[in-house]
N, C-alpha and C positions, 0 to 999 in steps of 0.2 A: 320443456327444453331438455331436461335431464333424460326424459324417456326417449327422445329422438337420438340423443348422443349414445345412450345404451344400445339402442337397436343398431346403430351404425357400427359400434364397436363389435357387436356380435356378428354383423355381416362381414366385417373385415377379418375377424377370427375364423369364420367359416371359409372364407376365400383363402386365407393363409393355410388352413388345414387341407384344402383341396390341392394346393401346390405341394404340400408335404406328401400327400397321398400319391400324387403323380411322380414325385422324386423317388419315393420308396418303391413304387411299382416299376419304375425305370431301372432301379438298382437290381431288383430281382429278375428283370427281363433280360439280363445279359446272358448270352449263350454259355452254357456250361454251369450256370448257377442253379436255378430252380425253375427253368422254363416249363417243365412238365406240370408244375404245380401252380401255374399262373392264375387259373380260374379260382383256385382256392384262396390265393392271396387277394384277388380283386374283391371277392365277396366277403372274405374275412375282414379285410381292412374297411370295407364299407359298413359292416356291422359295428366294428370298433368305433369308427368315426360317427356313426349314428348315435351310439351311446354317449360319446363325448358331446355331441350336439345337444342331446337331452339334458345333460348336466350343465352345459353352458347356458342353455335357455332357462333352466330352472334358477340359476344363480344370477343371471344378468337381467333378464326382462320379466321374470315372474309370470303372472297369470293374465296378461293383457292380450286379448285376441287380436287387437289391432297391430300388434308387433309382428305377427307372422308375415303379412305382406310387406311391412316396412323393413323386414330383414331379407326376405327372399328376393324381392324385386331389385334393390340396389346390389345385392350380392351377385345375382345371376347376370344382370345387365351391365353393371359398372365395375365392381371390384375384381371379379374373377377374370374377365378378359384383360384387364390392365395387369394383374399379377401374372397371368399366364404369358402375356406378351413380353413382360420383363424377364420372366424365366427363360423363354425361348431365345431372347437376345443374349442372355448370359452364357448359355451352354454352346458347345460346338455343334457342327452340322449333323453328325451321326446321332448324337443324343437329342438334338432338336427334332429329328424325324421320329425317333422313338417316343419322345414326350408328346408330340403332336398326335401320333397314332393312338397312344394310350388315352389322351384327352378325348379324342373322338369316340373311341370304342367303349370307354367307361363312363361317358357323360350321363347316360340314363340312370345307371346305378348310383352315381353321385347325386343326381337330382332327387331320386327316390329317398336316399339316405338322409339328405339335408331336409327335405320336407317332413319325413317321418320324425327326425330328431327334433326339429323346431316345433312341430305340432304336438307331439307327445310331451315334450318338455313344458310347453305352455299349458297343456291340459292337466298335468300332474304336479304343477308347482303350487305352492301355497301363496296366499296373498300376504305380502309383508306389510306394506303401508298403503293405505288407500288415501290418496291425496284428495282433500276436499276442494272441489272446484266451485268457483262462484257461479251462481245461476245467471 
């Protein structure tokens, strides 16, 4: 039961960081700020968040391979659409269009960074406690 709770905590954190990623990109996407450097921001933040996902995975779920689908499937199907819908309801119309565009255009990059971070984090984590299961 603790394992399932830890995987869902990680899935919620990954979804929350996706919303933070969108808000930061929307902030830098304003005309006159750094629009010419937008691709650098997209890929740079994706690398930073992939590194954050590696450390979150190492600290929260350790080396259990079963955790990868238990994190990715609820995160991509349940938590991210809910958080993104909430975010789009909170902001005004012009920012809503910007956030929606950024969500659609950077979705693949986010997906690759999440998978990379969770898989590499589970591969390079150490085994903390092996629970003895009854046969």
